[in-house]
KETORMAR-193313 format. One line per 2 residues: number of its first residue (from 0); for each residue x, y, z of C-alpha. Coordinates in steps of 0.1 Angstrom, whole numbers, padded with zeros to 4 digits, m for minus. Layout:
! residues N
NUM = X,Y,Z  ... .
END
This chain:
! residues 210
0 = 0683,m0512,0573  0676,m0518,0610 .
2 = 0708,m0538,0615  0732,m0537,0586 .
4 = 0758,m0555,0609  0741,m0588,0603 .
6 = 0761,m0588,0571  0792,m0595,0593 .
8 = 0780,m0631,0596  0786,m0635,0558 .
10 = 0819,m0645,0544  0837,m0616,0527 .
12 = 0821,m0588,0548  0845,m0571,0572 .
14 = 0836,m0545,0598  0850,m0515,0579 .
16 = 0830,m0524,0548  0797,m0531,0567 .
18 = 0803,m0500,0589  0806,m0478,0559 .
20 = 0772,m0492,0547  0756,m0488,0581 .
22 = 0764,m0451,0583  0739,m0445,0555 .
24 = 0711,m0458,0578  0723,m0452,0614 .
26 = 0734,m0421,0634  0772,m0417,0638 .
28 = 0768,m0425,0676  0741,m0451,0673 .
30 = 0743,m0476,0702  0742,m0504,0676 .
32 = 0772,m0489,0658  0791,m0484,0691 .
34 = 0786,m0519,0703  0796,m0534,0670 .
36 = 0828,m0513,0670  0835,m0525,0705 .
38 = 0832,m0561,0694  0854,m0553,0664 .
40 = 0881,m0536,0684  0883,m0563,0710 .
42 = 0885,m0590,0683  0914,m0572,0666 .
44 = 0932,m0568,0700  0927,m0605,0706 .
46 = 0944,m0613,0673  0973,m0592,0685 .
48 = 0976,m0614,0715  0957,m0593,0741 .
50 = 0931,m0609,0763  0915,m0576,0774 .
52 = 0916,m0539,0770  0918,m0514,0798 .
54 = 0886,m0494,0801  0903,m0459,0797 .
56 = 0921,m0471,0766  0889,m0484,0751 .
58 = 0872,m0450,0758  0901,m0432,0742 .
60 = 0901,m0454,0711  0863,m0449,0708 .
62 = 0867,m0411,0710  0893,m0412,0683 .
64 = 0871,m0435,0661  0838,m0416,0665 .
66 = 0854,m0382,0666  0839,m0374,0700 .
68 = 0832,m0389,0734  0806,m0417,0733 .
70 = 0790,m0439,0759  0803,m0474,0754 .
72 = 0778,m0501,0747  0787,m0537,0752 .
74 = 0772,m0563,0730  0765,m0600,0739 .
76 = 0798,m0618,0742  0816,m0588,0757 .
78 = 0821,m0583,0795  0837,m0558,0818 .
80 = 0848,m0558,0855  0848,m0520,0856 .
82 = 0885,m0518,0848  0890,m0541,0819 .
84 = 0869,m0551,0789  0872,m0585,0773 .
86 = 0855,m0609,0749  0837,m0635,0770 .
88 = 0854,m0663,0751  0888,m0649,0760 .
90 = 0880,m0646,0796  0866,m0682,0797 .
92 = 0898,m0695,0780  0920,m0677,0805 .
94 = 0899,m0690,0834  0901,m0726,0821 .
96 = 0939,m0724,0817  0943,m0710,0852 .
98 = 0921,m0738,0866  0942,m0764,0847 .
100 = 0974,m0751,0862  0962,m0747,0897 .
102 = 0936,m0775,0903  0963,m0800,0915 .
104 = 0983,m0776,0936  0995,m0793,0968 .
106 = 1000,m0827,0952  1031,m0846,0961 .
108 = 1064,m0829,0952  1092,m0847,0935 .
110 = 1125,m0847,0954  1159,m0841,0938 .
112 = 1180,m0873,0937  1213,m0855,0940 .
114 = 1228,m0822,0929  1249,m0821,0898 .
116 = 1285,m0810,0899  1284,m0791,0866 .
118 = 1252,m0770,0871  1252,m0735,0883 .
120 = 1231,m0724,0914  1205,m0709,0890 .
122 = 1203,m0741,0870  1200,m0762,0902 .
124 = 1172,m0739,0913  1154,m0744,0880 .
126 = 1156,m0782,0883  1143,m0781,0918 .
128 = 1115,m0757,0908  1105,m0780,0879 .
130 = 1103,m0810,0902  1083,m0793,0929 .
132 = 1057,m0776,0908  1031,m0786,0882 .
134 = 1044,m0760,0858  1077,m0742,0854 .
136 = 1090,m0717,0829  1127,m0715,0823 .
138 = 1140,m0685,0805  1173,m0669,0797 .
140 = 1195,m0656,0770  1212,m0679,0744 .
142 = 1241,m0698,0758  1230,m0696,0795 .
144 = 1224,m0733,0798  1186,m0737,0794 .
146 = 1188,m0769,0773  1214,m0784,0797 .
148 = 1190,m0777,0825  1162,m0794,0806 .
150 = 1185,m0824,0802  1189,m0827,0839 .
152 = 1152,m0823,0845  1145,m0851,0820 .
154 = 1170,m0874,0837  1154,m0867,0871 .
156 = 1119,m0874,0858  1128,m0906,0840 .
158 = 1148,m0919,0870  1115,m0917,0889 .
160 = 1097,m0938,0862  1079,m0909,0845 .
162 = 1072,m0908,0808  1086,m0876,0794 .
164 = 1075,m0860,0761  1099,m0834,0746 .
166 = 1083,m0809,0722  1096,m0780,0701 .
168 = 1080,m0758,0675  1101,m0767,0645 .
170 = 1120,m0797,0631  1153,m0779,0635 .
172 = 1146,m0772,0672  1135,m0808,0677 .
174 = 1168,m0821,0663  1188,m0798,0685 .
176 = 1168,m0809,0715  1174,m0846,0708 .
178 = 1211,m0840,0704  1215,m0824,0738 .
180 = 1190,m0844,0759  1195,m0877,0742 .
182 = 1160,m0890,0738  1135,m0886,0710 .
184 = 1116,m0853,0706  1086,m0842,0685 .
186 = 1072,m0811,0669  1040,m0798,0686 .
188 = 1020,m0804,0655  1030,m0841,0653 .
190 = 1024,m0847,0690  0988,m0833,0686 .
192 = 0981,m0853,0654  0993,m0886,0670 .
194 = 0978,m0879,0704  1012,m0882,0721 .
196 = 1002,m0858,0748  0978,m0884,0762 .
198 = 1005,m0908,0772  1030,m0884,0789 .
200 = 1035,m0879,0826  1055,m0847,0819 .
202 = 1057,m0825,0789  1087,m0802,0782 .
204 = 1083,m0776,0755  1115,m0761,0742 .
206 = 1118,m0727,0724  1083,m0718,0737 .
208 = 1089,m0681,0728  1088,m0690,0691 .
END
């Protein structure tokens, strides 16, 4: 009765079910109820792909849920910087990813061997960007030459003695990538299962938006 939300730790008990039970023992605007709703709402937003929620948005959603303005209460595992509210684990994951991509900034850049006669200026820029940076995202509509650009990047990397791992989300995408680039590719799942990522100097992920 003091904390019905402990039931959330049991399999088969979701927030809505437990919250309906909790309302029999707690006030509508109980701090305990508010903090558990905050945790629930942030978890749902995380499942939708959001790492944080703007503070005003959370206040508005709380007002709608509780039927009136309430003072937000943050449980353990939830943090705020005054403007945004996020699950601690989401913030830590984002921080670790940021650190991974920036920790080796300033390392030696790879130089372009020679410009290709069949690439556009944008494609050439993409190749140079990929060679000079630890990470690079190439985007564009279908038929704009993304895979052709990737082929050129692969040739440049391999000419410098680097081991390149080509990845794609599906078997069909893998086959298409192999046809264009001319070297073996793998699905993400297979690469993880077989620890292929451990032996690559460079990893290229095609169809990342999938």
